[in-house]
Phi, psi and omega in degrees: 000315179298320179299319179296320179295320179297316180298318179300317179295319179297315179299318180298316179297316180299315179299318180296319179295316179298320178296321179296317177299318180297317180296315179297321179296318179297317180296319179296316182296327181271004178077022184240036179293160180299325181298314182291320179298330181271007179094049180285206185298124178274158167293141178239125182238133174264134181237113177260108180263138182285327186188144172235025182274032177199157184300325182295311180297322178296318180295319178298315180299314181296324178299316180292315181298315182296318182291323176299316180296319179299324185266002179070031180258135178281126182247124173259117191247139177220123177264118185280349179053047176072008183253117179300323180302323178293325178291318179298318177299318180295317180298318179295325176294319177298319179297316180297329179275358177056051177292165181277336179197161178233130170259127182234122171255090192290141179292317179226175184279322190260166174091013185260343191305313181301312183287328177291328174295325178295318178295318179296318179297330179275358179075026182253116180288142180245133178242128180268134179244131171075316186229149180268176176231155179256100181229157180279343183233105184284359174283356179286347173221155184282307182200163174247125174255109186195165173281170175268100186291328176297316177302317181299315179296321179293318179296319176298318180295317179298313182296315184292318180302315180293317181297328182269004183057032172065028175205147177136177183253133184240139168250145186240127175258104184276159175276200182299127178301135178087350178279143184299323177297323179296311181300312187281324178293324175292314180300312181297318179298314180293330175306324182271308186299322182292351176285342188241110185297338181269000173259128183226135171270106188268340177215140179206112180217168181274143170234016169062021182067017185250141183297313181299317179289330175296319178296314181299317181293319179294323176301317179294319178297317181293322179296322182281321189243341178053231185278009171286344183278121178261334185206157176238132169245114180252134182290347169208166184293325182301315178294324178297320179295323174294320178297323178302315179300316181296319180296316180296317180293334178284344178101013178250164180261115176295144180075357177236298177287325177231121179285139183229126174233141182216186184228143171133313182066045174284165184296325178300326177292321177296321177297320178293323178292318178299324178281002178064036179247347177230135185276317190203146172221141178259127186293143169215097190290134174266359186278068188263354183303306181303314180296323180295316181285330172299316180297319179298314180297319179295319179297315180294335178276000177093008181279137178277128183255152173293157181286344178222118173259105192272135175282150177263118183237163181216176183253137178235145178234168181294341180287335183241359186303321182297334180286339186246345191300322183290340181266356182289132182262357182211000000 
């Protein structure tokens, strides 16, 4: 009888132990282990930003940083200061640190394949923000979260062509050479403007997406062409704001003597539109943080993502800017 009781107790203990193991396994599988609940290992993401020398880049960076903080994700951040070499160096540092994922906002389209292959070999997924890359193997990145830059150029072209009654001379302030927004915004704009023989782009040069360089370039355009210039197309608002300064110093009225359309829809552009100094801006949202981390979570859960997660953008003009300015987050 005593022997039977001993066996019964042993069986009971074994069953209890097995049940405990089963419960722990369930908790682990659901991501609710005691270690994680007590603040165990966080996800670590490396973010290589191409530049924050403009309001748009700053807003994008803050969006990613804020969302990482909200989700309890450790973010390792590196600002490349417009240098692709700095971004490649940062990505290799992230690989050496064995991060869980890499967010890359590439400075230009080309030259990424070797370092992205290194990330893939290390088993680290790469997510592209804002700009695409030109690679022979698209498995080197998970997805691109960005606006449709060709669409932005086309929308700017459509609005400007109508505003100019389909005739006149345009100067173009381009962004960084080789960057996908520069390539595509120019392509989209020309898709529209080239339809109309009386619309001409008489000058087109880079101002690197920077306000100061936008002013300098517009000064040069005005010196060369003067009052032959009917309109300005700037690949971003920062350059347009620089152009506004140059136009005013030249003695003309921006948005009246010279029509100005740009891209990004930053709050400074809305202020310029309310002041009747900028005619139109096409939105390109920098608030990519929530979407980027949503994409990362879906990828880690095994969900297949599209290669391009497209942002929804719209067109704003000086006639309606006052209705939207208070709601702008960047």
